[in-house]
Biopython code that builds the backbone (N, CA, C, O; Angstrom):
import numpy as np
from Bio.PDB.StructureBuilder import StructureBuilder

atoms = [
    (1, "MET", "N", (0.509, -1.023, 0.297)),
    (1, "MET", "CA", (0.206, -0.344, -0.104)),
    (1, "MET", "C", (1.045, 1.231, -0.235)),
    (1, "MET", "O", (2.215, 1.381, 0.118)),
    (2, "ARG", "N", (0.188, 2.318, -0.806)),
    (2, "ARG", "CA", (1.111, 3.282, -0.709)),
    (2, "ARG", "C", (1.208, 3.807, 0.303)),
    (2, "ARG", "O", (0.427, 3.130, 0.972)),
    (3, "SER", "N", (1.882, 5.081, 1.437)),
    (3, "SER", "CA", (2.081, 5.802, 1.919)),
    (3, "SER", "C", (1.474, 7.110, 1.841)),
    (3, "SER", "O", (1.572, 7.949, 0.945)),
    (4, "ARG", "N", (0.763, 7.147, 3.042)),
    (4, "ARG", "CA", (0.202, 9.076, 2.776)),
    (4, "ARG", "C", (0.892, 9.625, 2.150)),
    (4, "ARG", "O", (0.496, 10.437, 1.314)),
    (5, "ARG", "N", (2.266, 9.330, 2.376)),
    (5, "ARG", "CA", (2.698, 11.131, 1.994)),
    (5, "ARG", "C", (3.562, 10.982, 0.788)),
    (5, "ARG", "O", (4.067, 12.019, 0.357)),
    (6, "ARG", "N", (3.771, 10.055, 0.280)),
    (6, "ARG", "CA", (4.028, 9.500, -1.168)),
    (6, "ARG", "C", (2.629, 9.611, -2.201)),
    (6, "ARG", "O", (2.539, 10.016, -3.359)),
    (7, "ILE", "N", (1.666, 9.107, -1.321)),
    (7, "ILE", "CA", (0.038, 10.105, -2.658)),
    (7, "ILE", "C", (-0.478, 11.273, -2.294)),
    (7, "ILE", "O", (-1.326, 11.770, -3.036)),
    (8, "LEU", "N", (-0.118, 11.906, -1.186)),
    (8, "LEU", "CA", (-0.220, 13.288, -1.638)),
    (8, "LEU", "C", (1.211, 14.026, -1.802)),
    (8, "LEU", "O", (1.104, 15.157, -1.328)),
    (9, "ASP", "N", (2.460, 13.801, -2.283)),
    (9, "ASP", "CA", (3.287, 14.319, -3.109)),
    (9, "ASP", "C", (3.268, 13.953, -4.536)),
    (9, "ASP", "O", (3.850, 14.517, -5.463)),
    (10, "SER", "N", (2.689, 13.164, -4.556)),
    (10, "SER", "CA", (2.083, 13.019, -5.899)),
    (10, "SER", "C", (1.086, 13.722, -6.516)),
    (10, "SER", "O", (1.169, 14.238, -7.630)),
    (11, "LEU", "N", (-0.170, 13.744, -5.542)),
    (11, "LEU", "CA", (-1.205, 15.013, -5.967)),
    (11, "LEU", "C", (-0.534, 16.335, -6.191)),
    (11, "LEU", "O", (-0.764, 16.902, -7.259)),
    (12, "GLU", "N", (0.287, 16.912, -5.296)),
    (12, "GLU", "CA", (1.392, 18.020, -5.537)),
    (12, "GLU", "C", (2.159, 18.181, -6.362)),
    (12, "GLU", "O", (2.257, 19.373, -6.653)),
    (13, "ALA", "N", (3.306, 17.009, -7.375)),
    (13, "ALA", "CA", (3.950, 16.900, -8.283)),
    (13, "ALA", "C", (3.005, 17.298, -9.657)),
    (13, "ALA", "O", (3.372, 17.996, -10.603)),
    (14, "LEU", "N", (1.168, 16.386, -9.400)),
    (14, "LEU", "CA", (0.351, 16.428, -10.671)),
    (14, "LEU", "C", (0.464, 17.935, -11.038)),
    (14, "LEU", "O", (1.028, 18.370, -12.043)),
    (15, "PHE", "N", (-0.369, 18.919, -9.743)),
    (15, "PHE", "CA", (-1.197, 20.322, -9.767)),
    (15, "PHE", "C", (0.391, 21.123, -10.266)),
    (15, "PHE", "O", (0.570, 21.670, -11.354)),
    (16, "ARG", "N", (1.309, 21.017, -9.265)),
    (16, "ARG", "CA", (2.179, 22.065, -9.434)),
    (16, "ARG", "C", (2.818, 22.201, -11.132)),
    (16, "ARG", "O", (2.873, 23.291, -11.702)),
    (17, "GLU", "N", (3.118, 21.335, -11.562)),
    (17, "GLU", "CA", (2.975, 21.163, -13.205)),
    (17, "GLU", "C", (2.161, 21.937, -13.625)),
    (17, "GLU", "O", (2.506, 23.070, -13.961)),
    (18, "ARG", "N", (0.832, 21.500, -13.712)),
    (18, "ARG", "CA", (0.119, 21.894, -14.695)),
    (18, "ARG", "C", (-0.111, 23.639, -13.993)),
    (18, "ARG", "O", (-0.872, 24.221, -14.767)),
    (19, "PHE", "N", (0.213, 24.377, -13.075)),
    (19, "PHE", "CA", (0.407, 25.624, -12.783)),
    (19, "PHE", "C", (1.453, 26.467, -12.969)),
    (19, "PHE", "O", (1.624, 27.670, -13.166)),
    (20, "GLU", "N", (2.515, 24.859, -12.774)),
    (20, "GLU", "CA", (3.541, 26.103, -14.182)),
    (20, "GLU", "C", (3.998, 26.241, -15.113)),
    (20, "GLU", "O", (5.020, 26.839, -15.449)),
    (21, "GLU", "N", (2.992, 25.480, -15.844)),
    (21, "GLU", "CA", (2.171, 25.673, -17.521)),
    (21, "GLU", "C", (1.344, 27.196, -17.274)),
    (21, "GLU", "O", (1.579, 28.226, -17.907)),
    (22, "ALA", "N", (0.595, 27.076, -16.475)),
    (22, "ALA", "CA", (-0.352, 28.417, -16.170)),
    (22, "ALA", "C", (0.485, 29.413, -16.152)),
    (22, "ALA", "O", (0.255, 30.467, -16.745)),
    (23, "VAL", "N", (1.737, 29.149, -15.349)),
    (23, "VAL", "CA", (2.431, 30.824, -14.681)),
    (23, "VAL", "C", (2.921, 30.482, -15.901)),
    (23, "VAL", "O", (1.916, 30.961, -16.427)),
    (24, "GLU", "N", (3.670, 30.014, -17.018)),
    (24, "GLU", "CA", (4.660, 29.851, -17.623)),
    (24, "GLU", "C", (3.180, 30.855, -19.019)),
    (24, "GLU", "O", (3.859, 31.782, -19.461)),
    (25, "ASP", "N", (2.533, 30.904, -19.326)),
    (25, "ASP", "CA", (1.224, 30.923, -20.230)),
    (25, "ASP", "C", (1.049, 32.138, -19.952)),
    (25, "ASP", "O", (0.987, 32.815, -20.978)),
    (26, "GLY", "N", (0.873, 33.094, -18.415)),
    (26, "GLY", "CA", (0.999, 34.243, -18.051)),
    (26, "GLY", "C", (-1.297, 33.689, -17.906)),
    (26, "GLY", "O", (-2.338, 34.346, -17.872)),
    (27, "ASP", "N", (-1.005, 32.472, -17.881)),
    (27, "ASP", "CA", (-2.747, 32.904, -17.254)),
    (27, "ASP", "C", (-2.898, 32.775, -15.756)),
    (27, "ASP", "O", (-2.228, 32.126, -14.953)),
    (28, "ALA", "N", (-4.235, 33.772, -15.536)),
    (28, "ALA", "CA", (-3.636, 33.498, -14.154)),
    (28, "ALA", "C", (-4.855, 33.220, -13.820)),
    (28, "ALA", "O", (-4.886, 32.716, -12.697)),
    (29, "ALA", "N", (-6.645, 33.410, -14.667)),
    (29, "ALA", "CA", (-7.551, 32.353, -14.097)),
    (29, "ALA", "C", (-7.458, 31.147, -14.004)),
    (29, "ALA", "O", (-8.198, 30.468, -13.292)),
    (30, "ALA", "N", (-6.413, 30.646, -14.800)),
    (30, "ALA", "CA", (-6.032, 29.147, -14.378)),
    (30, "ALA", "C", (-5.465, 28.681, -13.224)),
    (30, "ALA", "O", (-5.671, 27.584, -12.706)),
    (31, "GLN", "N", (-4.518, 29.824, -12.719)),
    (31, "GLN", "CA", (-3.194, 29.587, -11.690)),
    (31, "GLN", "C", (-4.478, 29.078, -10.545)),
    (31, "GLN", "O", (-4.726, 27.988, -10.029)),
    (32, "ARG", "N", (-5.271, 30.738, -10.425)),
    (32, "ARG", "CA", (-6.182, 30.632, -9.352)),
    (32, "ARG", "C", (-7.431, 29.762, -9.270)),
    (32, "ARG", "O", (-8.133, 29.707, -8.260)),
    (33, "SER", "N", (-7.698, 28.993, -10.544)),
    (33, "SER", "CA", (-8.914, 27.400, -10.364)),
    (33, "SER", "C", (-7.587, 26.005, -9.894)),
    (33, "SER", "O", (-7.722, 25.112, -9.057)),
    (34, "LEU", "N", (-6.509, 26.265, -10.703)),
    (34, "LEU", "CA", (-5.732, 25.456, -9.937)),
    (34, "LEU", "C", (-5.358, 24.833, -8.637)),
    (34, "LEU", "O", (-5.584, 23.782, -8.038)),
    (35, "ASP", "N", (-4.575, 26.119, -8.432)),
    (35, "ASP", "CA", (-5.109, 26.344, -6.647)),
    (35, "ASP", "C", (-5.927, 25.905, -5.934)),
    (35, "ASP", "O", (-5.729, 25.206, -4.941)),
    (36, "PHE", "N", (-7.105, 26.329, -6.435)),
    (36, "PHE", "CA", (-8.480, 26.013, -5.381)),
    (36, "PHE", "C", (-9.350, 24.718, -5.794)),
    (36, "PHE", "O", (-10.431, 24.299, -5.382)),
    (37, "ASP", "N", (-8.404, 24.231, -6.820)),
    (37, "ASP", "CA", (-8.707, 22.793, -7.073)),
    (37, "ASP", "C", (-7.948, 21.792, -6.414)),
    (37, "ASP", "O", (-8.325, 20.661, -6.106)),
    (38, "TYR", "N", (-6.376, 22.540, -6.149)),
    (38, "TYR", "CA", (-5.536, 21.122, -5.401)),
    (38, "TYR", "C", (-5.840, 21.650, -3.981)),
    (38, "TYR", "O", (-5.003, 21.066, -3.293)),
    (39, "ARG", "N", (-6.588, 22.445, -3.150)),
    (39, "ARG", "CA", (-6.446, 22.179, -1.996)),
    (39, "ARG", "C", (-8.291, 21.791, -1.264)),
    (39, "ARG", "O", (-8.899, 21.793, -0.194)),
    (40, "LEU", "N", (-8.503, 21.496, -2.770)),
    (40, "LEU", "CA", (-10.433, 21.331, -2.341)),
    (40, "LEU", "C", (-9.938, 19.841, -2.374)),
    (40, "LEU", "O", (-10.297, 19.121, -1.443)),
    (41, "GLU", "N", (-9.000, 19.220, -3.544)),
    (41, "GLU", "CA", (-8.744, 17.289, -3.181)),
    (41, "GLU", "C", (-7.752, 17.222, -2.400)),
    (41, "GLU", "O", (-7.891, 16.236, -1.676)),
    (42, "GLN", "N", (-6.806, 17.786, -2.180)),
    (42, "GLN", "CA", (-6.434, 17.845, -1.106)),
    (42, "GLN", "C", (-6.902, 17.159, 0.198)),
    (42, "GLN", "O", (-6.474, 16.206, 0.850)),
    (43, "ILE", "N", (-7.997, 18.050, 0.336)),
    (43, "ILE", "CA", (-8.968, 18.069, 1.012)),
    (43, "ILE", "C", (-9.497, 16.673, 1.396)),
    (43, "ILE", "O", (-9.541, 16.167, 2.517)),
    (44, "ARG", "N", (-10.018, 15.993, -0.187)),
    (44, "ARG", "CA", (-11.530, 14.817, -0.045)),
    (44, "ARG", "C", (-9.814, 14.183, -0.398)),
    (44, "ARG", "O", (-9.776, 13.695, 0.731)),
    (45, "LEU", "N", (-9.000, 13.957, -0.745)),
    (45, "LEU", "CA", (-7.840, 12.688, -0.818)),
    (45, "LEU", "C", (-7.659, 12.302, 1.325)),
    (45, "LEU", "O", (-7.966, 11.411, 2.117)),
    (46, "GLU", "N", (-6.967, 13.687, 1.339)),
    (46, "GLU", "CA", (-7.025, 13.312, 3.334)),
    (46, "GLU", "C", (-7.294, 12.495, 3.941)),
    (46, "GLU", "O", (-6.736, 11.629, 4.616)),
    (47, "VAL", "N", (-9.277, 13.117, 3.394)),
    (47, "VAL", "CA", (-10.313, 11.884, 3.996)),
    (47, "VAL", "C", (-9.983, 11.059, 3.727)),
    (47, "VAL", "O", (-9.150, 10.493, 4.435)),
    (48, "LEU", "N", (-10.399, 10.528, 2.626)),
    (48, "LEU", "CA", (-9.800, 9.165, 2.141)),
    (48, "LEU", "C", (-8.915, 8.818, 2.241)),
    (48, "LEU", "O", (-8.991, 7.899, 1.425)),
    (49, "LEU", "N", (-7.681, 8.748, 2.734)),
    (49, "LEU", "CA", (-6.939, 8.305, 3.324)),
    (49, "LEU", "C", (-7.503, 7.980, 4.840)),
    (49, "LEU", "O", (-7.236, 6.871, 5.303)),
    (50, "ASP", "N", (-8.286, 8.923, 5.641)),
    (50, "ASP", "CA", (-8.574, 8.756, 7.077)),
    (50, "ASP", "C", (-9.246, 7.353, 7.304)),
    (50, "ASP", "O", (-9.111, 6.530, 8.209)),
    (51, "ILE", "N", (-10.084, 7.369, 6.066)),
    (51, "ILE", "CA", (-11.053, 6.226, 5.987)),
    (51, "ILE", "C", (-10.740, 5.143, 5.717)),
    (51, "ILE", "O", (-11.267, 4.111, 6.131)),
    (52, "ARG", "N", (-9.597, 5.272, 4.787)),
    (52, "ARG", "CA", (-8.959, 3.976, 4.342)),
    (52, "ARG", "C", (-7.682, 3.588, 6.150)),
    (52, "ARG", "O", (-7.603, 2.362, 6.223)),
    (53, "GLN", "N", (-7.384, 3.826, 6.583)),
    (53, "GLN", "CA", (-6.730, 4.051, 8.317)),
    (53, "GLN", "C", (-7.905, 3.259, 9.091)),
    (53, "GLN", "O", (-7.750, 2.216, 9.727)),
    (54, "LEU", "N", (-9.082, 3.949, 8.912)),
    (54, "LEU", "CA", (-9.634, 3.510, 10.215)),
    (54, "LEU", "C", (-10.086, 1.968, 9.652)),
    (54, "LEU", "O", (-10.270, 0.956, 10.328)),
    (55, "LEU", "N", (-10.179, 2.109, 8.460)),
    (55, "LEU", "CA", (-10.798, 0.151, 7.166)),
    (55, "LEU", "C", (-9.202, -0.507, 7.512)),
    (55, "LEU", "O", (-9.382, -1.686, 7.204)),
    (56, "ASP", "N", (-7.928, -0.415, 7.921)),
    (56, "ASP", "CA", (-7.092, -1.176, 7.743)),
    (56, "ASP", "C", (-6.979, -2.207, 8.682)),
    (56, "ASP", "O", (-6.892, -1.968, 9.886)),
    (57, "THR", "N", (-6.971, -3.743, 8.047)),
    (57, "THR", "CA", (-6.902, -5.008, 9.395)),
    (57, "THR", "C", (-5.296, -4.948, 9.907)),
    (57, "THR", "O", (-4.867, -5.709, 10.775)),
    (58, "SER", "N", (-4.777, -4.301, 9.482)),
    (58, "SER", "CA", (-3.191, -4.644, 10.764)),
    (58, "SER", "C", (-3.221, -4.328, 11.919)),
    (58, "SER", "O", (-3.554, -3.187, 12.240)),
    (59, "PRO", "N", (-2.898, -5.210, 12.771)),
    (59, "PRO", "CA", (-3.171, -5.231, 14.134)),
    (59, "PRO", "C", (-2.900, -3.737, 14.962)),
    (59, "PRO", "O", (-2.392, -2.941, 14.173)),
    (60, "THR", "N", (-3.072, -3.220, 16.147)),
    (60, "THR", "CA", (-2.955, -2.217, 17.116)),
    (60, "THR", "C", (-2.121, -2.552, 18.074)),
    (60, "THR", "O", (-2.030, -3.731, 18.417)),
    (61, "GLU", "N", (-1.207, -1.345, 18.794)),
    (61, "GLU", "CA", (-0.832, -2.324, 19.799)),
    (61, "GLU", "C", (-1.294, -1.645, 20.953)),
    (61, "GLU", "O", (-0.799, -0.518, 20.965)),
    (62, "ALA", "N", (-2.213, -1.896, 22.168)),
    (62, "ALA", "CA", (-2.649, -1.121, 23.202)),
    (62, "ALA", "C", (-1.943, -2.163, 24.636)),
    (62, "ALA", "O", (-2.226, -3.312, 24.973)),
    (63, "ASP", "N", (-0.912, -1.130, 25.247)),
    (63, "ASP", "CA", (-0.864, -1.484, 26.239)),
    (63, "ASP", "C", (0.417, -2.732, 25.969)),
    (63, "ASP", "O", (0.611, -3.544, 26.873)),
    (64, "GLY", "N", (0.851, -2.772, 25.297)),
    (64, "GLY", "CA", (2.365, -3.772, 24.332)),
    (64, "GLY", "C", (1.459, -5.347, 24.142)),
    (64, "GLY", "O", (2.108, -6.261, 24.651)),
    (65, "ALA", "N", (0.089, -5.827, 23.509)),
    (65, "ALA", "CA", (-0.663, -6.618, 23.325)),
    (65, "ALA", "C", (-1.280, -6.027, 22.192)),
    (65, "ALA", "O", (-1.883, -4.955, 22.142)),
    (66, "ALA", "N", (-0.947, -7.278, 20.817)),
    (66, "ALA", "CA", (-1.291, -6.679, 19.828)),
    (66, "ALA", "C", (-2.974, -7.144, 19.780)),
    (66, "ALA", "O", (-3.494, -8.245, 19.959)),
    (67, "LYS", "N", (-3.604, -5.720, 19.440)),
    (67, "LYS", "CA", (-5.364, -6.216, 19.151)),
    (67, "LYS", "C", (-5.911, -5.473, 18.236)),
    (67, "LYS", "O", (-5.767, -4.251, 18.295)),
    (68, "GLU", "N", (-6.774, -6.178, 17.032)),
    (68, "GLU", "CA", (-7.714, -5.962, 15.789)),
    (68, "GLU", "C", (-8.904, -5.427, 16.609)),
    (68, "GLU", "O", (-9.585, -5.959, 17.487)),
    (69, "PRO", "N", (-8.947, -3.847, 15.878)),
    (69, "PRO", "CA", (-9.862, -3.499, 16.597)),
    (69, "PRO", "C", (-11.902, -4.439, 15.175)),
    (69, "PRO", "O", (-12.080, -4.894, 14.045)),
    (70, "SER", "N", (-12.456, -4.237, 16.023)),
    (70, "SER", "CA", (-13.288, -5.003, 14.673)),
    (70, "SER", "C", (-14.246, -4.741, 14.234)),
    (70, "SER", "O", (-14.818, -3.882, 14.904)),
    (71, "LEU", "N", (-14.977, -5.172, 13.060)),
    (71, "LEU", "CA", (-16.036, -4.267, 12.420)),
    (71, "LEU", "C", (-16.655, -3.392, 12.384)),
    (71, "LEU", "O", (-16.709, -2.457, 11.586)),
    (72, "LEU", "N", (-17.480, -3.753, 13.748)),
    (72, "LEU", "CA", (-18.293, -2.905, 14.332)),
    (72, "LEU", "C", (-17.431, -1.791, 14.938)),
    (72, "LEU", "O", (-17.956, -0.735, 14.584)),
    (73, "ASP", "N", (-16.279, -1.523, 15.739)),
    (73, "ASP", "CA", (-15.494, -0.602, 16.256)),
    (73, "ASP", "C", (-15.317, -0.160, 15.222)),
    (73, "ASP", "O", (-15.464, 1.046, 15.420)),
    (74, "ARG", "N", (-14.887, -0.416, 13.264)),
    (74, "ARG", "CA", (-14.625, 0.462, 12.685)),
    (74, "ARG", "C", (-15.698, 1.505, 12.105)),
    (74, "ARG", "O", (-15.441, 2.640, 11.704)),
    (75, "ALA", "N", (-17.257, 0.733, 12.154)),
    (75, "ALA", "CA", (-18.508, 1.175, 11.529)),
    (75, "ALA", "C", (-17.840, 2.546, 12.087)),
    (75, "ALA", "O", (-17.259, 3.428, 11.455)),
    (76, "GLU", "N", (-18.135, 2.430, 13.603)),
    (76, "GLU", "CA", (-18.084, 3.072, 14.077)),
    (76, "GLU", "C", (-17.369, 4.852, 14.732)),
    (76, "GLU", "O", (-17.543, 5.943, 15.275)),
    (77, "GLN", "N", (-16.469, 3.821, 14.046)),
    (77, "GLN", "CA", (-15.192, 5.167, 14.009)),
    (77, "GLN", "C", (-15.531, 5.827, 12.762)),
    (77, "GLN", "O", (-15.565, 7.052, 12.873)),
    (78, "LEU", "N", (-15.794, 5.368, 11.599)),
    (78, "LEU", "CA", (-16.770, 5.810, 9.962)),
    (78, "LEU", "C", (-17.644, 6.856, 10.461)),
    (78, "LEU", "O", (-17.677, 8.067, 10.248)),
    (79, "ARG", "N", (-18.308, 6.120, 11.144)),
    (79, "ARG", "CA", (-19.963, 6.691, 11.163)),
    (79, "ARG", "C", (-19.420, 8.307, 11.794)),
    (79, "ARG", "O", (-19.531, 9.339, 11.132)),
    (80, "ARG", "N", (-18.720, 8.234, 13.452)),
    (80, "ARG", "CA", (-18.210, 9.909, 13.826)),
    (80, "ARG", "C", (-17.484, 10.664, 12.586)),
    (80, "ARG", "O", (-17.471, 11.883, 12.759)),
    (81, "ILE", "N", (-16.970, 10.301, 11.560)),
    (81, "ILE", "CA", (-15.964, 11.083, 10.895)),
    (81, "ILE", "C", (-17.333, 11.174, 9.638)),
    (81, "ILE", "O", (-16.772, 10.799, 8.609)),
    (82, "THR", "N", (-18.415, 11.406, 9.379)),
    (82, "THR", "CA", (-19.198, 11.439, 8.710)),
    (82, "THR", "C", (-20.222, 11.749, 9.630)),
    (82, "THR", "O", (-21.340, 11.472, 9.195)),
    (83, "LYS", "N", (-20.202, 12.155, 10.572)),
    (83, "LYS", "CA", (-21.649, 12.340, 11.162)),
    (83, "LYS", "C", (-21.913, 13.929, 11.358)),
    (83, "LYS", "O", (-21.283, 14.610, 12.166)),
    (84, "ARG", "N", (-22.718, 14.321, 10.686)),
    (84, "ARG", "CA", (-22.143, 16.301, 10.606)),
    (84, "ARG", "C", (-23.156, 16.647, 12.130)),
    (84, "ARG", "O", (-23.862, 16.019, 12.918)),
    (85, "PRO", "N", (-22.754, 17.833, 11.941)),
    (85, "PRO", "CA", (-22.966, 18.660, 13.481)),
    (85, "PRO", "C", (-24.117, 19.235, 14.185)),
    (85, "PRO", "O", (-23.964, 19.768, 15.285)),
]
sb = StructureBuilder()
sb.init_structure("model")
sb.init_model(0)
sb.init_chain("A")
sb.init_seg("    ")
for serial, (resi, resn, name, xyz) in enumerate(atoms, 1):
    if name == "N":
        sb.init_residue(resn, " ", resi, " ")
    sb.init_atom(name, np.array(xyz, "f"), 0.0, 1.0, " ", f" {name:<3s}", serial, name[0])
structure = sb.get_structure()
């Protein structure tokens, strides 16, 4: 599985390439649009990565003993993330 940092770095590299093209073209509107789109996609991707982490089946360490959260625990965590205020 790709690391969180690698995924976010890939996203940044993709947008940076397009942003630099917009700068070279002198396209201020495209620059603003790309900046906004990048920030929005970054938030979406971070939420998906948080969900992936919650659903990860690898054991977690608690008081020196390995413990794997149940599917019910994971579902509850996911519900808390998606619950509206």
